[in-house]
Structure formats: structure tokens, C-alpha cells
SEKOLTI-800236 format. One record per residue (C-alpha): x, y, z; residue in one letter; residue number from 1. Coordinates in nm, 3 decimals, padded with zeros to 5 digits. Layout:
N
(pt (X Y Z) "A" NUM)
...
// end
This chain:
505
(pt (00.205 01.164 01.408) "M" 1)
(pt (00.364 01.265 01.074) "N" 2)
(pt (00.080 01.204 00.844) "R" 3)
(pt (00.190 01.360 00.468) "P" 4)
(pt (00.001 01.536 00.238) "V" 5)
(pt (00.016 01.504 -00.136) "P" 6)
(pt (00.284 01.625 -00.366) "N" 7)
(pt (00.310 01.955 -00.516) "S" 8)
(pt (00.167 01.803 -00.840) "N" 9)
(pt (-00.175 01.711 -00.660) "E" 10)
(pt (-00.442 01.983 -00.523) "P" 11)
(pt (-00.472 01.961 -00.112) "L" 12)
(pt (-00.803 01.879 00.052) "S" 13)
(pt (-00.751 01.999 00.459) "L" 14)
(pt (-01.088 01.880 00.619) "P" 15)
(pt (-01.287 02.118 00.870) "A" 16)
(pt (-01.258 01.840 01.145) "T" 17)
(pt (-01.013 01.630 01.290) "A" 18)
(pt (-01.113 01.337 01.154) "D" 19)
(pt (-00.939 01.342 00.848) "H" 20)
(pt (-00.585 01.352 00.699) "S" 21)
(pt (-00.396 01.297 00.392) "V" 22)
(pt (-00.056 01.131 00.319) "R" 23)
(pt (00.180 01.170 00.004) "N" 24)
(pt (00.148 00.902 -00.307) "S" 25)
(pt (00.386 00.847 -00.561) "D" 26)
(pt (00.118 00.886 -00.809) "S" 27)
(pt (-00.088 01.171 -00.954) "A" 28)
(pt (-00.371 01.097 -00.717) "Q" 29)
(pt (-00.448 01.158 -00.338) "F" 30)
(pt (-00.419 00.865 -00.092) "Q" 31)
(pt (-00.442 00.810 00.249) "L" 32)
(pt (-00.353 00.603 00.527) "Q" 33)
(pt (-00.410 00.588 00.928) "G" 34)
(pt (-00.695 00.622 01.165) "P" 35)
(pt (-00.778 00.955 00.958) "F" 36)
(pt (-00.823 00.769 00.620) "S" 37)
(pt (-01.017 01.079 00.408) "R" 38)
(pt (-00.910 01.158 00.083) "S" 39)
(pt (-01.009 01.185 -00.276) "L" 40)
(pt (-00.711 00.972 -00.392) "G" 41)
(pt (-00.876 00.699 -00.099) "D" 42)
(pt (-01.244 00.788 -00.261) "R" 43)
(pt (-01.351 00.680 00.081) "S" 44)
(pt (-01.343 01.086 00.136) "M" 45)
(pt (-01.657 01.077 00.030) "F" 46)
(pt (-01.787 00.924 00.297) "S" 47)
(pt (-01.921 00.563 00.133) "G" 48)
(pt (-01.727 00.593 -00.219) "D" 49)
(pt (-01.874 00.340 -00.455) "L" 50)
(pt (-01.948 00.014 -00.319) "P" 51)
(pt (-01.784 -00.191 -00.595) "H" 52)
(pt (-01.502 00.032 -00.641) "V" 53)
(pt (-01.447 00.020 -00.223) "A" 54)
(pt (-01.487 -00.335 -00.256) "L" 55)
(pt (-01.255 -00.426 -00.549) "L" 56)
(pt (-00.956 -00.222 -00.423) "R" 57)
(pt (-00.969 -00.411 -00.102) "S" 58)
(pt (-00.985 -00.731 -00.223) "L" 59)
(pt (-00.875 -00.756 -00.547) "L" 60)
(pt (-00.528 -00.864 -00.486) "N" 61)
(pt (-00.555 -01.100 -00.228) "P" 62)
(pt (-00.832 -01.273 -00.402) "F" 63)
(pt (-00.627 -01.331 -00.710) "V" 64)
(pt (-00.349 -01.463 -00.504) "I" 65)
(pt (-00.597 -01.708 -00.394) "L" 66)
(pt (-00.717 -01.801 -00.727) "A" 67)
(pt (-00.346 -01.831 -00.849) "S" 68)
(pt (-00.247 -02.088 -00.548) "L" 69)
(pt (-00.618 -02.287 -00.619) "G" 70)
(pt (-00.464 -02.288 -01.011) "A" 71)
(pt (-00.161 -02.422 -00.901) "C" 72)
(pt (-00.347 -02.693 -00.699) "L" 73)
(pt (-00.497 -02.810 -00.957) "A" 74)
(pt (-00.239 -02.845 -01.210) "W" 75)
(pt (-00.049 -03.022 -00.983) "Y" 76)
(pt (-00.339 -03.263 -00.834) "H" 77)
(pt (-00.336 -03.192 -00.491) "E" 78)
(pt (-00.649 -03.166 -00.254) "P" 79)
(pt (-00.693 -02.818 -00.094) "L" 80)
(pt (-00.585 -02.988 00.236) "S" 81)
(pt (-00.572 -02.799 00.597) "G" 82)
(pt (-00.207 -02.736 00.567) "H" 83)
(pt (-00.267 -02.542 00.219) "Y" 84)
(pt (-00.578 -02.370 00.364) "L" 85)
(pt (-00.370 -02.225 00.625) "M" 86)
(pt (-00.132 -02.133 00.424) "L" 87)
(pt (-00.420 -01.928 00.189) "A" 88)
(pt (-00.585 -01.747 00.507) "V" 89)
(pt (-00.219 -01.661 00.575) "L" 90)
(pt (-00.144 -01.545 00.225) "S" 91)
(pt (-00.458 -01.386 00.200) "F" 92)
(pt (-00.353 -01.129 00.543) "F" 93)
(pt (00.001 -01.097 00.444) "V" 94)
(pt (-00.103 -00.990 00.113) "S" 95)
(pt (-00.409 -00.762 00.239) "S" 96)
(pt (-00.111 -00.576 00.449) "Q" 97)
(pt (00.167 -00.521 00.185) "L" 98)
(pt (-00.060 -00.441 -00.156) "F" 99)
(pt (-00.245 -00.186 00.031) "D" 100)
(pt (-00.076 00.078 -00.170) "R" 101)
(pt (-00.091 -00.103 -00.503) "V" 102)
(pt (-00.372 00.097 -00.604) "D" 103)
(pt (-00.389 00.159 -00.966) "L" 104)
(pt (-00.788 00.248 -01.050) "F" 105)
(pt (-00.685 00.590 -01.091) "R" 106)
(pt (-00.391 00.602 -01.304) "L" 107)
(pt (-00.451 00.713 -01.656) "R" 108)
(pt (-00.464 00.410 -01.860) "P" 109)
(pt (-00.093 00.476 -02.070) "G" 110)
(pt (00.082 00.491 -01.717) "E" 111)
(pt (-00.109 00.148 -01.597) "L" 112)
(pt (00.082 -00.110 -01.735) "L" 113)
(pt (00.401 -00.014 -01.621) "V" 114)
(pt (00.347 00.113 -01.272) "R" 115)
(pt (00.167 -00.208 -01.218) "A" 116)
(pt (00.431 -00.412 -01.295) "A" 117)
(pt (00.643 -00.212 -01.089) "R" 118)
(pt (00.437 -00.221 -00.805) "D" 119)
(pt (00.315 -00.550 -00.802) "V" 120)
(pt (00.716 -00.689 -00.814) "L" 121)
(pt (00.780 -00.525 -00.541) "F" 122)
(pt (00.479 -00.629 -00.261) "A" 123)
(pt (00.474 -00.977 -00.425) "W" 124)
(pt (00.847 -01.062 -00.345) "P" 125)
(pt (00.789 -00.935 00.006) "L" 126)
(pt (00.491 -01.121 00.058) "T" 127)
(pt (00.652 -01.468 -00.058) "V" 128)
(pt (00.997 -01.346 00.144) "A" 129)
(pt (00.697 -01.316 00.486) "I" 130)
(pt (00.524 -01.628 00.376) "V" 131)
(pt (00.829 -01.853 00.330) "G" 132)
(pt (00.983 -01.735 00.610) "F" 133)
(pt (00.683 -01.835 00.822) "I" 134)
(pt (00.694 -02.171 00.647) "I" 135)
(pt (01.049 -02.254 00.765) "Y" 136)
(pt (01.036 -02.102 01.053) "A" 137)
(pt (00.741 -02.291 01.214) "T" 138)
(pt (00.896 -02.657 01.037) "N" 139)
(pt (00.571 -02.649 00.794) "Y" 140)
(pt (00.834 -02.703 00.478) "K" 141)
(pt (00.796 -03.086 00.455) "Q" 142)
(pt (00.441 -03.117 00.438) "I" 143)
(pt (00.419 -02.896 00.090) "Y" 144)
(pt (00.433 -02.946 -00.236) "D" 145)
(pt (00.790 -02.799 -00.395) "T" 146)
(pt (00.665 -02.794 -00.734) "N" 147)
(pt (00.331 -02.585 -00.633) "V" 148)
(pt (00.489 -02.358 -00.415) "L" 149)
(pt (00.759 -02.250 -00.699) "M" 150)
(pt (00.491 -02.235 -00.949) "A" 151)
(pt (00.268 -02.043 -00.728) "W" 152)
(pt (00.532 -01.783 -00.684) "F" 153)
(pt (00.683 -01.767 -01.030) "L" 154)
(pt (00.288 -01.753 -01.169) "F" 155)
(pt (00.105 -01.510 -00.934) "T" 156)
(pt (00.258 -01.146 -01.081) "P" 157)
(pt (00.110 -01.261 -01.408) "I" 158)
(pt (-00.291 -01.286 -01.310) "P" 159)
(pt (-00.273 -01.021 -01.061) "I" 160)
(pt (-00.110 -00.735 -01.326) "V" 161)
(pt (-00.412 -00.867 -01.565) "V" 162)
(pt (-00.674 -00.849 -01.358) "A" 163)
(pt (-00.576 -00.516 -01.262) "H" 164)
(pt (-00.589 -00.437 -01.623) "L" 165)
(pt (-00.922 -00.584 -01.700) "A" 166)
(pt (-01.100 -00.414 -01.361) "V" 167)
(pt (-00.971 -00.073 -01.440) "H" 168)
(pt (-01.121 -00.101 -01.745) "F" 169)
(pt (-01.432 -00.254 -01.595) "L" 170)
(pt (-01.470 00.003 -01.308) "L" 171)
(pt (-01.471 00.269 -01.597) "R" 172)
(pt (-01.740 00.174 -01.782) "V" 173)
(pt (-01.977 00.026 -01.474) "L" 174)
(pt (-01.871 00.401 -01.277) "S" 175)
(pt (-01.999 00.635 -01.575) "R" 176)
(pt (-02.335 00.482 -01.538) "G" 177)
(pt (-02.336 00.493 -01.191) "A" 178)
(pt (-02.638 00.708 -01.016) "T" 179)
(pt (-02.537 00.740 -00.648) "S" 180)
(pt (-02.348 01.122 -00.743) "Q" 181)
(pt (-02.214 01.307 -00.469) "K" 182)
(pt (-02.329 01.689 -00.544) "R" 183)
(pt (-02.033 01.896 -00.491) "V" 184)
(pt (-01.993 02.314 -00.491) "V" 185)
(pt (-01.680 02.481 -00.451) "V" 186)
(pt (-01.637 02.834 -00.270) "I" 187)
(pt (-01.387 03.071 -00.451) "G" 188)
(pt (-01.384 03.028 -00.802) "A" 189)
(pt (-00.997 03.014 -00.797) "S" 190)
(pt (-00.695 02.873 -00.974) "R" 191)
(pt (-00.680 02.611 -00.676) "L" 192)
(pt (-01.061 02.582 -00.685) "G" 193)
(pt (-01.056 02.489 -01.049) "K" 194)
(pt (-00.793 02.245 -01.023) "R" 195)
(pt (-01.012 02.067 -00.737) "I" 196)
(pt (-01.278 02.046 -01.017) "V" 197)
(pt (-01.072 01.954 -01.271) "D" 198)
(pt (-00.961 01.643 -01.038) "T" 199)
(pt (-01.270 01.508 -00.930) "I" 200)
(pt (-01.494 01.532 -01.263) "T" 201)
(pt (-01.239 01.398 -01.474) "S" 202)
(pt (-01.284 01.045 -01.293) "D" 203)
(pt (-01.577 00.903 -01.279) "P" 204)
(pt (-01.443 00.662 -01.016) "L" 205)
(pt (-01.466 00.914 -00.783) "L" 206)
(pt (-01.918 00.928 -00.830) "G" 207)
(pt (-01.935 01.314 -00.803) "V" 208)
(pt (-02.171 01.568 -00.973) "T" 209)
(pt (-02.019 01.942 -00.985) "M" 210)
(pt (-02.282 02.183 -00.933) "L" 211)
(pt (-02.105 02.524 -00.921) "G" 212)
(pt (-01.898 02.809 -00.771) "F" 213)
(pt (-01.937 03.032 -00.505) "F" 214)
(pt (-01.745 03.369 -00.519) "D" 215)
(pt (-01.801 03.710 -00.401) "D" 216)
(pt (-01.624 03.927 -00.643) "R" 217)
(pt (-01.780 04.090 -00.919) "H" 218)
(pt (-01.833 03.881 -01.246) "P" 219)
(pt (-01.537 04.110 -01.459) "R" 220)
(pt (-01.333 04.041 -01.195) "R" 221)
(pt (-01.403 03.656 -01.182) "L" 222)
(pt (-01.170 03.440 -01.424) "P" 223)
(pt (-01.377 03.168 -01.687) "D" 224)
(pt (-01.521 02.915 -01.388) "P" 225)
(pt (-01.674 02.719 -01.746) "A" 226)
(pt (-01.840 02.520 -01.807) "P" 227)
(pt (-01.955 02.555 -01.418) "Y" 228)
(pt (-02.190 02.834 -01.328) "K" 229)
(pt (-02.097 03.102 -01.046) "V" 230)
(pt (-02.433 03.073 -00.851) "H" 231)
(pt (-02.382 03.409 -00.632) "G" 232)
(pt (-02.165 03.522 -00.321) "G" 233)
(pt (-02.062 03.354 -00.022) "I" 234)
(pt (-02.338 03.445 00.178) "D" 235)
(pt (-02.576 03.244 -00.015) "E" 236)
(pt (-02.385 02.906 00.025) "V" 237)
(pt (-02.577 02.788 00.337) "P" 238)
(pt (-02.927 02.802 00.140) "C" 239)
(pt (-02.803 02.632 -00.170) "F" 240)
(pt (-02.645 02.364 00.020) "V" 241)
(pt (-02.964 02.264 00.173) "R" 242)
(pt (-03.207 02.360 -00.082) "E" 243)
(pt (-03.007 02.142 -00.299) "N" 244)
(pt (-02.902 01.801 -00.078) "N" 245)
(pt (-02.535 01.924 -00.130) "V" 246)
(pt (-02.279 01.653 -00.018) "N" 247)
(pt (-01.915 01.810 -00.043) "L" 248)
(pt (-01.824 02.168 -00.022) "V" 249)
(pt (-01.470 02.286 -00.101) "F" 250)
(pt (-01.353 02.603 00.009) "I" 251)
(pt (-01.066 02.699 -00.192) "S" 252)
(pt (-01.078 03.080 -00.001) "L" 253)
(pt (-00.707 03.241 00.040) "P" 254)
(pt (-00.601 03.178 00.442) "M" 255)
(pt (-00.628 03.601 00.446) "V" 256)
(pt (-01.021 03.527 00.457) "A" 257)
(pt (-01.036 03.373 00.776) "Q" 258)
(pt (-01.324 03.578 00.930) "P" 259)
(pt (-01.554 03.470 00.616) "R" 260)
(pt (-01.411 03.116 00.640) "I" 261)
(pt (-01.502 03.100 01.029) "L" 262)
(pt (-01.847 03.244 00.959) "K" 263)
(pt (-01.929 03.010 00.671) "L" 264)
(pt (-01.843 02.726 00.870) "L" 265)
(pt (-02.055 02.814 01.141) "D" 266)
(pt (-02.333 02.822 00.890) "E" 267)
(pt (-02.284 02.535 00.739) "L" 268)
(pt (-02.370 02.329 01.086) "R" 269)
(pt (-02.730 02.336 01.015) "D" 270)
(pt (-02.645 02.134 00.701) "T" 271)
(pt (-02.497 01.760 00.685) "T" 272)
(pt (-02.278 01.819 00.395) "A" 273)
(pt (-01.911 01.734 00.454) "S" 274)
(pt (-01.638 02.038 00.426) "I" 275)
(pt (-01.301 02.046 00.321) "Y" 276)
(pt (-01.075 02.366 00.320) "F" 277)
(pt (-00.802 02.369 00.043) "L" 278)
(pt (-00.545 02.586 00.159) "P" 279)
(pt (-00.330 02.764 -00.098) "D" 280)
(pt (00.026 02.636 00.007) "I" 281)
(pt (00.139 02.557 -00.328) "F" 282)
(pt (00.298 02.843 -00.385) "A" 283)
(pt (00.583 02.663 -00.205) "F" 284)
(pt (00.816 02.361 -00.368) "D" 285)
(pt (00.655 02.100 -00.143) "L" 286)
(pt (00.848 01.841 -00.077) "I" 287)
(pt (00.731 01.537 00.107) "Q" 288)
(pt (00.495 01.789 00.363) "A" 289)
(pt (00.237 01.642 00.618) "R" 290)
(pt (00.030 01.738 00.852) "F" 291)
(pt (00.154 01.682 01.189) "D" 292)
(pt (00.158 01.861 01.563) "E" 293)
(pt (00.293 01.917 01.890) "I" 294)
(pt (00.139 01.885 02.171) "D" 295)
(pt (-00.197 01.973 02.009) "G" 296)
(pt (-00.109 02.213 01.814) "M" 297)
(pt (-00.159 02.149 01.420) "P" 298)
(pt (00.169 02.231 01.180) "L" 299)
(pt (00.261 02.181 00.813) "V" 300)
(pt (00.540 02.079 00.741) "A" 301)
(pt (00.602 02.218 00.351) "V" 302)
(pt (00.985 02.074 00.329) "C" 303)
(pt (01.109 01.722 00.517) "E" 304)
(pt (01.267 01.404 00.428) "T" 305)
(pt (01.027 01.132 00.259) "P" 306)
(pt (01.242 00.869 00.525) "Y" 307)
(pt (01.101 01.014 00.852) "S" 308)
(pt (00.982 00.715 01.097) "G" 309)
(pt (00.904 00.385 00.972) "V" 310)
(pt (01.003 00.445 00.643) "N" 311)
(pt (01.383 00.589 00.738) "G" 312)
(pt (01.390 00.212 00.914) "A" 313)
(pt (01.247 00.027 00.577) "L" 314)
(pt (01.523 00.289 00.321) "K" 315)
(pt (01.792 00.167 00.576) "R" 316)
(pt (01.706 -00.169 00.599) "G" 317)
(pt (01.704 -00.211 00.239) "F" 318)
(pt (02.015 -00.049 00.155) "D" 319)
(pt (02.225 -00.259 00.375) "I" 320)
(pt (02.049 -00.567 00.240) "A" 321)
(pt (02.079 -00.538 -00.099) "F" 322)
(pt (02.484 -00.366 00.022) "T" 323)
(pt (02.545 -00.652 00.166) "L" 324)
(pt (02.443 -00.887 -00.100) "A" 325)
(pt (02.616 -00.704 -00.360) "A" 326)
(pt (02.908 -00.687 -00.184) "L" 327)
(pt (02.913 -01.089 -00.174) "A" 328)
(pt (02.932 -01.128 -00.564) "V" 329)
(pt (03.158 -00.793 -00.668) "L" 330)
(pt (03.438 -00.831 -00.420) "L" 331)
(pt (03.633 -01.083 -00.669) "P" 332)
(pt (03.545 -00.833 -00.927) "L" 333)
(pt (03.637 -00.503 -00.733) "M" 334)
(pt (03.979 -00.667 -00.644) "A" 335)
(pt (04.039 -00.717 -01.043) "L" 336)
(pt (03.984 -00.412 -01.052) "I" 337)
(pt (04.184 -00.231 -00.804) "A" 338)
(pt (04.461 -00.431 -00.942) "V" 339)
(pt (04.346 -00.286 -01.306) "G" 340)
(pt (04.390 00.084 -01.141) "V" 341)
(pt (04.707 00.013 -00.980) "K" 342)
(pt (04.914 -00.077 -01.310) "F" 343)
(pt (04.741 00.090 -01.515) "S" 344)
(pt (04.819 00.430 -01.472) "S" 345)
(pt (05.049 00.600 -01.125) "P" 346)
(pt (04.857 00.642 -00.810) "G" 347)
(pt (04.645 00.537 -00.523) "P" 348)
(pt (04.371 00.270 -00.634) "T" 349)
(pt (04.105 00.504 -00.455) "I" 350)
(pt (03.990 00.839 -00.544) "F" 351)
(pt (03.825 01.021 -00.265) "K" 352)
(pt (03.627 01.339 -00.318) "Q" 353)
(pt (03.424 01.554 -00.039) "R" 354)
(pt (03.070 01.615 -00.145) "R" 355)
(pt (02.735 01.702 00.039) "Y" 356)
(pt (02.554 01.467 00.174) "G" 357)
(pt (02.230 01.481 00.358) "M" 358)
(pt (02.170 01.810 00.540) "D" 359)
(pt (02.460 01.899 00.356) "G" 360)
(pt (02.712 01.786 00.593) "R" 361)
(pt (02.997 01.739 00.379) "E" 362)
(pt (03.120 01.324 00.323) "I" 363)
(pt (03.394 01.164 00.213) "L" 364)
(pt (03.259 00.983 -00.146) "V" 365)
(pt (03.486 00.696 -00.243) "Y" 366)
(pt (03.558 00.558 -00.632) "K" 367)
(pt (03.819 00.367 -00.829) "F" 368)
(pt (04.059 00.646 -00.983) "R" 369)
(pt (04.006 00.722 -01.334) "T" 370)
(pt (04.220 01.019 -01.439) "M" 371)
(pt (04.570 01.087 -01.390) "T" 372)
(pt (04.436 01.396 -01.177) "V" 373)
(pt (04.243 01.401 -00.851) "Q" 374)
(pt (04.073 01.732 -00.805) "E" 375)
(pt (03.883 01.821 -00.502) "D" 376)
(pt (03.967 02.175 -00.441) "G" 377)
(pt (03.743 02.489 -00.495) "S" 378)
(pt (03.756 02.473 -00.907) "V" 379)
(pt (03.662 02.095 -00.999) "V" 380)
(pt (03.658 02.063 -01.437) "R" 381)
(pt (03.399 01.754 -01.468) "Q" 382)
(pt (03.514 01.516 -01.728) "A" 383)
(pt (03.417 01.590 -02.110) "T" 384)
(pt (03.408 01.396 -02.393) "K" 385)
(pt (03.794 01.272 -02.484) "N" 386)
(pt (03.918 01.401 -02.157) "D" 387)
(pt (04.279 01.365 -02.129) "R" 388)
(pt (04.281 01.338 -01.779) "R" 389)
(pt (04.108 01.006 -01.774) "V" 390)
(pt (04.311 00.683 -01.847) "T" 391)
(pt (04.232 00.454 -02.078) "P" 392)
(pt (04.151 00.184 -01.810) "F" 393)
(pt (03.990 00.441 -01.623) "G" 394)
(pt (03.739 00.516 -01.979) "A" 395)
(pt (03.613 00.143 -01.979) "F" 396)
(pt (03.543 00.194 -01.580) "L" 397)
(pt (03.344 00.532 -01.664) "R" 398)
(pt (03.124 00.420 -01.909) "K" 399)
(pt (03.015 00.074 -01.743) "T" 400)
(pt (02.950 00.266 -01.395) "S" 401)
(pt (03.222 00.023 -01.242) "L" 402)
(pt (03.394 00.319 -01.095) "D" 403)
(pt (03.154 00.416 -00.861) "E" 404)
(pt (03.123 00.059 -00.670) "L" 405)
(pt (03.335 00.171 -00.371) "P" 406)
(pt (03.038 00.367 -00.266) "Q" 407)
(pt (02.915 00.053 -00.162) "L" 408)
(pt (03.086 00.119 00.147) "F" 409)
(pt (02.977 00.457 00.169) "N" 410)
(pt (02.628 00.287 00.174) "V" 411)
(pt (02.799 00.067 00.509) "L" 412)
(pt (02.879 00.343 00.685) "A" 413)
(pt (02.552 00.517 00.631) "G" 414)
(pt (02.641 00.818 00.421) "S" 415)
(pt (02.508 00.745 00.058) "M" 416)
(pt (02.198 00.527 00.001) "S" 417)
(pt (02.212 00.310 -00.315) "I" 418)
(pt (01.927 00.476 -00.468) "V" 419)
(pt (01.908 00.909 -00.422) "G" 420)
(pt (02.015 01.217 -00.598) "P" 421)
(pt (02.405 01.203 -00.690) "R" 422)
(pt (02.630 01.374 -00.474) "P" 423)
(pt (02.788 01.647 -00.698) "H" 424)
(pt (03.178 01.767 -00.563) "A" 425)
(pt (03.128 02.020 -00.325) "V" 426)
(pt (03.298 02.315 -00.582) "A" 427)
(pt (03.025 02.231 -00.758) "H" 428)
(pt (02.742 02.267 -00.503) "N" 429)
(pt (02.847 02.605 -00.453) "E" 430)
(pt (02.820 02.692 -00.787) "Q" 431)
(pt (02.454 02.518 -00.874) "Y" 432)
(pt (02.316 02.623 -00.516) "R" 433)
(pt (02.303 02.998 -00.617) "T" 434)
(pt (02.201 02.941 -00.959) "M" 435)
(pt (01.924 02.681 -00.952) "I" 436)
(pt (01.613 02.719 -00.732) "K" 437)
(pt (01.566 02.461 -00.484) "G" 438)
(pt (01.881 02.303 -00.538) "Y" 439)
(pt (02.005 02.257 -00.191) "M" 440)
(pt (01.665 02.120 -00.156) "L" 441)
(pt (01.834 01.748 -00.292) "R" 442)
(pt (02.023 01.668 00.052) "H" 443)
(pt (01.711 01.643 00.230) "K" 444)
(pt (01.822 01.264 00.176) "V" 445)
(pt (02.153 01.084 00.171) "R" 446)
(pt (02.293 01.073 -00.188) "P" 447)
(pt (02.278 00.759 -00.397) "G" 448)
(pt (02.469 00.551 -00.607) "I" 449)
(pt (02.211 00.559 -00.864) "T" 450)
(pt (01.935 00.776 -00.905) "G" 451)
(pt (01.596 00.867 -01.071) "W" 452)
(pt (01.783 01.142 -01.290) "A" 453)
(pt (02.049 00.888 -01.404) "Q" 454)
(pt (01.780 00.655 -01.546) "V" 455)
(pt (01.603 00.946 -01.711) "N" 456)
(pt (01.889 01.036 -01.922) "G" 457)
(pt (02.053 01.296 -01.700) "F" 458)
(pt (02.402 01.086 -01.624) "R" 459)
(pt (02.734 01.241 -01.729) "G" 460)
(pt (02.822 01.596 -01.767) "E" 461)
(pt (02.605 01.860 -01.740) "T" 462)
(pt (02.774 02.166 -01.956) "D" 463)
(pt (02.458 02.358 -01.984) "T" 464)
(pt (02.280 02.505 -01.656) "I" 465)
(pt (01.953 02.368 -01.804) "D" 466)
(pt (02.085 02.007 -01.811) "K" 467)
(pt (02.160 02.087 -01.447) "M" 468)
(pt (01.834 02.221 -01.385) "K" 469)
(pt (01.678 01.904 -01.554) "A" 470)
(pt (01.901 01.710 -01.346) "R" 471)
(pt (01.758 01.847 -01.013) "V" 472)
(pt (01.404 01.868 -01.080) "E" 473)
(pt (01.437 01.495 -01.132) "H" 474)
(pt (01.592 01.456 -00.780) "D" 475)
(pt (01.289 01.665 -00.651) "L" 476)
(pt (01.058 01.462 -00.809) "H" 477)
(pt (01.221 01.199 -00.653) "Y" 478)
(pt (01.202 01.325 -00.329) "L" 479)
(pt (00.802 01.450 -00.351) "R" 480)
(pt (00.703 01.092 -00.472) "N" 481)
(pt (01.011 00.858 -00.302) "W" 482)
(pt (00.869 00.470 -00.232) "S" 483)
(pt (01.066 00.136 -00.202) "L" 484)
(pt (00.917 00.045 -00.488) "S" 485)
(pt (01.027 00.308 -00.650) "L" 486)
(pt (01.379 00.266 -00.562) "D" 487)
(pt (01.339 -00.109 -00.707) "L" 488)
(pt (01.216 00.073 -01.008) "W" 489)
(pt (01.542 00.309 -01.072) "V" 490)
(pt (01.816 -00.005 -00.986) "I" 491)
(pt (01.616 -00.210 -01.276) "V" 492)
(pt (01.658 00.069 -01.494) "K" 493)
(pt (02.015 00.147 -01.375) "T" 494)
(pt (02.085 -00.185 -01.552) "F" 495)
(pt (01.925 -00.146 -01.885) "V" 496)
(pt (02.063 00.222 -01.855) "V" 497)
(pt (02.451 00.104 -01.807) "L" 498)
(pt (02.420 -00.102 -02.136) "F" 499)
(pt (02.298 00.153 -02.363) "R" 500)
(pt (02.373 00.484 -02.244) "D" 501)
(pt (02.647 00.732 -02.433) "K" 502)
(pt (02.625 01.035 -02.236) "A" 503)
(pt (02.915 00.856 -01.980) "A" 504)
(pt (03.254 00.923 -02.026) "Y" 505)
// end
């Protein structure tokens, strides 16, 4: 259940048989998981992938981790005794699971370093935490050298990132000379058909050879499919597939062509080609779309929260753990800020404002008061540069975002998250929901103290509709591509932005 499909920036491959399913990825490629693992991004869709790619993808991270442990043992002259072998085996299996999503082979070279650092710095601390907990719980901590463990924990991310950079380059060189290529035809020279061709032919790791298109339309009505030939009509497909040993058939016909699609599928049963149907559902603004079923009836969710099932528990658990740790450190500072607000200007210490939360429900958001007014009516004027309503102490709090700290209690109460789209005043919501298409989709998740829009330059006043549109688009990008590693990346970037952002006042 809840088997996601690619986000709206990616083509969709829906298999014709029931043994395939797709899931969302926070990168610009296809990826799959679960018992129905078949997709373009997971490469296993092609009934066997390039062997060296499949092997390296599954074993690279665990083996680098074990090699790093061996290097640390050698550095401290520790023998590879039984308890270290047990640690190696444990680390191998734990890292195999946690690094399963760290798949960097599909990225463009310019994206690789940042994504490698982000994903590795997410998966490796979790591996360390789980392995460390097991060592502590089983009372084996006395038999391990502390220097070896600390060096291993701190040093390992470097060789993992370096290994991915090297293997990324090596695989692309090797794959260009591969002789085992999958032969592909596409039924329907449509926009989506050309898009899938551009995707699979631009990546040598997929190991495909594009043979051409088939389409019933008159040549004058066809878009230019260059550099690939249109071999003929749909009736000619089965014969061509048999005679040319075609391995993959992508059907890119509109859904109204169901009779032709069913006839074609029936005729292709006499071949060994794998068949994939590309439904043109990208007219919708897909948010965490996924394949689902109810009592055996297939469903396609086109707009859904990313926090479903286990993801929801992970997100909430992370929010609670991070908030409790932050409050343990920040409570004394918050007490000092409360005193400063109280004595710097008349009025309450905490400002409460109605905002929309998850599913559009109204919530009360807490902030340290930074203004001489407390607007929460049908009209709320955004703070502007040199705004006279902002107190001197409030200006400092707004510049450093310290006024947002009481929202940690919102997170504990479950009305907000650490990372998510920033909540707007109810008055602003009612204004912009009629002006910006898809505005309310940002309420499919809990609002956040910080967000993807804020760390990408859209923090503070939005004095034009274009700025608000850009903020909303960043929020929707976050929804489409959510992962815990992305949340951690946003938190890291938040601290960087706080020291150099000039847009908050």
C-alpha cells in the first residue's frame, strides 16, 4: 500500500503487469522500493540492469564503511579480532538498509558533491547511532578501543563521498562502451513519449538503444521526433518488436485510446518485450503522487501528504527529538528574551496569531512580541523595512529569528514542524489563495519554523505577487521531494542564512 510515483518533474513509467510499482524520489530520477521494485531510476526495471552498476549500487557504501574500519584498526595497531568482526558484520547490514536511498549515480556532475555530502551526512550518523546503541545495550563497549571507534565514526564520511565521486565518473566511462544494450521503441510520438526518450537516452548507465517511434497520425500532424525515426502505425508494432528483438516498449498514448491500447497489449503477448504504459497525468500538479489500492481496486493519488505511514512517524519522531534537544539548550536564552521583551515595551511577552496549519485548520502560532501592535484581524500588514511598529529590541529578534523560538512549543503540541512551509496569517492566506494557483497545497503538511523557501532567499517581506509565487513554488518543491535528509539540509542552511540574510526585518 502507498507505493509512490515520481514527482511532477519526472516522467512516469506504469507497467502493464502487476509486478511493478514506483516511488517518489528527492532527486531528478526514478527510484523504486518495496516488493514491486522496477523503475527507470532503480535501473532494475530493465530486467537485469548493467551488472557492474547494480553490484556497485548495493555494495559500495557498506564496503567503504568496512574498509574505513579496517584502516582505523591498522592505524591504531588493533588486530581484527572476533569482536571487531562482529562490529563489521553488524555495520554492514545496518548501513545496507540506511544507505539504500543514497543512490547518486543518476545525478549530474554539478549536483553530485552537494547531494553526496547531504545524504551521507544523514545516513551515516543514523548508522553510528544504531550501532552505538547496540554496542551499549549489549554491554560490549568495554572491549572496543575508544580511539578506534571515534576515528571510524568521524573519518568514514570522507571516503564514502570520495568513493561516490570516483565511481560516478568510472561508471559513466565504462557504460559508454557497454555492448549489452536494451532495445527500445515508443508507441506515440507525444510530448511525454519524447520526454521519456530524452531521459533514458541521456544516461549511459541505463544501457538502452532507442530504435524509434510508432504513431497512427499522418506525418504532417506529428511533432518532429528527430533524431529518431517514426517507423509506422501502431498495427506494425508487434511484427517490428519480434523481428528486431525489442526489449522494452513504452506506450505513450492518451487515455482515451484505451481500445487501441488493449488491442496492442493483446498482440504483444506473443513477444518477450517488457511493456510500460506512460499515463499522461502530468496536467495535474502532482504532490507525492502514489499508486494505491482499495480491496484490489487500483487508485492513483495525485495530491497527498508525504508524511504517510512510516514517513509520518519518522517525521514526527524527528521533530520531537530535535525540539526537546533544542529546548534543553535554549530555555535559558528564551527566559532572557522574555525579560527583554517585557521591559523593552508595553504589552504581552508572547504574541499569538491565527494561521492555517495542516489540512487548512486554524492554529495559534506563538512568537516573542516584536511590535507595538498585535494584528490578527481581516487585514494584517506585513512588516516592512524601517517599520515604525517594530520595537528596537523586536528588530534585533526579527533579524536573528529569535522571535520564532516559542514555536518550538507549537512543534511539541503537534501543530507545527521544525521544517515545512512557513505559515502565513489567515488574512494573507485568504488573499493569496485566490491569486496563486496551488497555494493551498502547501497545507498538505504541518507548517514549519523554517522551510525550503526561507533558505533559498524567500524570507521576510513578500511585497510583490511574484515573490509570493516563488515562495509557494519552493514550498511545493519541498512537498514533492521531502525526505529526512532534506529536512536536515534545510536546518543546516538555516543557520547559514541567519548570518547573512538581509531580507528579514
